[in-house]
C-alpha positions in Angstrom: 15.1 -18.7 4.0 12.4 -18.9 6.2 9.3 -17.0 4.6 8.3 -13.7 6.4 4.7 -14.0 7.2 2.1 -11.3 5.3 1.0 -9.2 8.5 4.7 -8.9 8.8 5.3 -7.4 5.3 1.7 -5.9 5.2 2.6 -3.3 8.5 6.2 -2.5 6.9 5.1 -1.2 3.6 1.9 0.4 5.2 5.1 2.0 8.1 7.4 2.8 4.3 4.4 4.4 2.4 3.3 6.5 6.0 0.0 5.1 5.0 -3.5 4.9 7.3 -4.9 1.9 7.2 -8.3 3.8 6.8 -6.7 5.1 3.2 -5.0 2.1 2.5 -9.1 0.8 3.2 -10.8 3.3 0.8 -8.0 2.6 -1.9 -7.8 -1.3 -1.7 -11.4 -1.7 -1.5 -10.6 -4.1 1.1 -12.2 -3.4 4.9 -10.5 -1.8 7.9 -11.6 -4.5 9.7 -10.4 -7.3 7.8 -6.4 -4.7 7.6 -6.2 -5.1 11.7 -6.8 -8.0 11.1 -4.4 -9.2 8.2 -1.9 -6.6 10.1 -1.9 -8.5 13.9 -1.4 -11.6 11.4 -5.5 -13.2 12.2 -6.2 -14.3 9.3 -4.8 -15.4 6.0 -5.6 -12.9 2.5 -7.2 -14.1 0.1 -5.5 -13.9 -3.5 -8.0 -11.5 -4.5 -7.3 -9.7 -1.2 -3.3 -9.5 -1.2 -4.0 -8.8 -5.0 -5.7 -5.3 -3.8 -4.1 -4.1 -1.4 -0.4 -4.9 -3.3 -1.9 -2.8 -5.4 -3.3 -0.2 -4.0 0.6 0.1 -2.4 1.8 -0.4 -5.3 3.8 -3.4 -4.1 4.9 -6.6 -5.9 2.5 -8.7 -4.3 4.8 -12.1 -4.0 7.1 -10.2 -1.3 4.4 -9.0 0.4 3.2 -12.7 0.6 6.2 -13.1 2.2 9.1 -14.4 -1.2 12.0 -12.9 -1.0 10.9 -11.0 -4.1 11.8 -7.1 -5.1 8.9 -5.2 -3.5 8.4 -3.3 -6.4 6.0 -4.3 -8.6 7.4 -6.0 -12.2 8.5 -3.3 -14.6 5.3 -2.0 -16.6 3.0 -1.6 -13.8 4.0 1.5 -12.7 3.8 4.6 -14.8 6.2 7.1 -14.4 4.3 9.6 -13.5 3.0 7.8 -10.7 7.2 6.9 -9.6 7.7 10.3 -9.7 5.0 11.3 -7.6 5.4 8.7 -4.9 8.9 8.9 -4.7 8.3 13.2 -4.0 5.3 12.2 -1.0 8.2 10.1 0.4 10.1 12.8 -0.1 8.0 15.3 1.6 6.4 15.3 5.7 3.3 13.5 7.0 2.5 17.2 7.5 2.5 18.0 3.8 1.6 14.5 2.6 -2.0 15.2 4.6 -2.2 18.6 2.4 -1.6 17.3 -0.7 -3.3 14.6 -0.7 -6.0 16.8 0.9 -5.5 18.0 -2.0 -6.0 15.5 -4.9 -9.1 14.7 -3.5 -10.4 18.5 -3.7 -9.7 17.6 -7.6 -11.1 14.8 -7.9 -13.7 15.2 -5.9 -14.9 18.7 -8.7 -14.8 17.4 -11.9 
């Protein structure tokens, strides 16, 4: 079986999570330009970059790297409350997701 490309997996999970590359950049600390280059398949990400992106996207690093493993992070890496939150976000429309994210950002800034 052929290994999937990092670019195809990155594009797939960005679509599944409905996350903008600019938001992924903010969450992961990886530059928007580098994310764009990874999406286009211009460059391969270093292991530490794959790790940052996988954590930000809540996916298994090996899966993101293209290996035939479960997409979800291993048990214990993502707490039950985070899984619940991601499930709820996944059920929302894009407008609802945007409003929720804006609310959370405002809430965090106030603290």
